[in-house]
C-alpha positions in Angstrom: 49.7 90.7 383.2 52.1 88.0 382.1 49.1 85.6 382.2 47.8 87.2 379.0 50.8 85.8 377.1 51.1 82.5 379.1 51.1 80.6 375.8 54.3 82.4 374.8 57.7 82.0 376.6 58.8 85.2 378.3 62.1 85.1 376.4 60.1 85.3 373.2 58.0 88.1 374.5 61.1 90.0 375.5 62.7 89.4 372.1 59.5 90.4 370.3 59.3 93.6 372.3 62.9 94.5 371.5 62.3 93.7 367.9 59.4 96.1 367.8 61.5 98.8 369.4 64.4 98.2 367.1 62.1 98.4 364.1 61.3 102.0 364.9 64.8 103.1 364.1 65.2 100.6 361.3 62.0 101.7 359.6 63.0 105.4 359.9 66.4 104.6 358.5 65.0 102.8 355.5 62.4 105.5 354.9 65.2 108.1 355.0 67.3 106.1 352.7 64.4 105.8 350.2 63.7 109.5 350.5 67.4 110.2 349.6 67.4 107.7 346.7 64.1 108.6 345.0 65.2 112.0 343.7 68.2 110.4 342.0 66.0 107.8 340.1 65.1 109.1 336.6 62.5 106.6 335.5 59.3 105.4 337.1 60.6 101.8 336.9 63.7 102.7 338.9 61.6 104.5 341.5 59.3 101.5 341.7 62.2 99.0 342.0 63.8 101.1 344.8 60.6 101.4 346.7 59.9 97.7 346.3 63.5 96.9 347.5 63.0 99.1 350.6 59.6 97.4 351.3 61.3 94.0 351.2 64.1 95.2 353.5 61.4 96.5 355.9 59.7 93.1 355.9 63.1 91.3 356.5 64.5 93.7 359.1 62.2 92.6 362.0 62.6 88.9 361.1 66.4 89.2 361.1 66.4 91.3 364.3 64.2 88.7 366.1 66.4 85.8 365.0 69.6 87.7 366.0 68.1 88.4 369.4 67.2 84.7 369.8 70.7 83.7 368.8 72.3 86.3 371.2 70.1 85.1 374.1 70.9 81.5 373.5 74.7 82.1 373.3 75.0 84.6 376.2 76.9 83.4 379.3 74.0 84.4 381.6 71.5 82.3 379.8 73.8 79.3 379.6 74.8 79.4 383.3 71.3 80.1 384.6 69.6 77.7 382.4 67.0 80.3 381.4 64.9 79.9 384.5 66.4 82.7 386.5 66.2 84.9 383.4 62.5 84.2 383.0 61.6 85.1 386.6 63.8 88.2 386.6 62.3 89.4 383.4 58.7 88.7 384.5 59.2 90.7 387.8 61.0 93.7 386.3 59.3 96.9 385.2 60.8 96.7 381.7 59.6 93.2 381.5 56.1 94.4 382.2 56.4 97.2 379.7 57.5 94.6 377.1 54.5 92.4 377.8 52.2 95.4 377.4 54.0 96.4 374.2 53.6 92.9 372.7 50.0 92.6 373.8 49.1 96.0 372.2 50.9 95.1 369.1 49.2 91.7 368.8 45.8 93.5 369.4 46.6 95.9 366.7 47.5 93.1 364.3 44.2 91.3 365.1 42.1 94.5 364.6 43.8 95.4 361.3 43.5 91.8 360.1 39.7 91.7 360.8 39.4 95.1 359.1 41.3 93.9 356.0 39.2 90.7 355.8 36.0 92.7 356.1 37.2 95.0 353.2 38.1 91.9 351.1 34.6 90.4 351.8 32.9 93.7 350.8 34.8 93.9 347.6 34.2 90.3 346.7 30.5 90.8 347.3 30.5 93.5 344.7 31.5 90.8 342.2 28.3 88.9 342.9 25.6 91.3 344.0 23.5 93.0 341.4 25.9 92.5 338.5 24.6 92.2 334.9 26.4 91.0 331.8 27.8 93.7 329.7 25.9 94.4 326.4 27.5 93.1 323.3 28.4 96.6 321.9 30.1 97.6 325.2 31.8 94.2 325.5 33.3 94.7 322.0 34.6 98.2 322.9 36.1 96.8 326.1 37.9 93.9 324.3 39.1 96.4 321.7 40.6 98.6 324.4 42.1 95.5 326.1 43.9 94.6 322.8 45.1 98.2 322.2 46.6 98.3 325.8 48.2 94.9 325.1 46.5 93.2 328.1 46.8 89.5 327.3 45.3 88.3 330.6 41.6 87.4 330.4 39.5 90.1 332.0 35.7 89.9 332.7 33.5 92.9 332.1 30.2 93.4 333.8 27.7 96.1 334.8 26.8 96.9 338.4 23.9 98.8 340.0 25.8 99.1 343.3 28.7 101.3 342.2 29.0 104.9 340.9 32.5 104.7 339.4 34.2 102.0 337.4 36.3 99.6 339.5 38.6 96.7 339.0 38.3 93.7 341.4 41.0 91.1 341.7 44.3 90.6 339.9 44.5 86.8 339.4 41.0 86.8 337.9 40.3 90.5 337.2 36.8 91.8 336.7 36.0 95.3 335.6 32.7 96.6 336.9 31.1 99.4 335.0 28.2 101.4 336.7 24.9 101.0 334.9 24.5 104.8 335.1 27.7 105.3 333.0 25.9 103.8 330.0 23.2 106.4 330.0 25.3 109.4 331.2 28.6 109.1 329.3 29.5 109.5 325.6 31.4 106.6 324.0 34.6 108.6 324.2 34.1 109.2 327.9 33.3 105.6 328.4 36.5 104.6 326.7 38.5 106.8 329.0 
């Protein structure tokens, strides 16, 4: 089993496994903290900022835990006296070492699967930008630009019609594009279209 992660030192596998285990309680603690803080926040901006701060802490917690485990292992007397070799062989042969290897392998497999899924979704959304899109008619484009000004959106936004969608959608945030279904032009009143 340890052959699966032969490219990664066993100490790193052990520390990564313990980091994942520690993140279970750390994530629960941060979620509970956010749950206690949100009812106190009066404005949407305050709730947003609190949630964003907790997300940043959730991203930093595993990194800091992993680094502290690395520092602890490097400074522990057993690691210094054994030179790390005895620790590696003991860890590899123990049952908890095998469980950590399985935990890390399953976690890495989950990361790989979710990454492929995310990239597939990104590709699908980007294909909507190119496939069967038509330029917006001048009258609709004028209405869209008027709404953009009224909403004080200074960022340049592209507007286009699409035959592949049934509801309006926004694609991208650096170069945003609003796709409007072709069916909306025929089936919606100008007021509904503005909404």
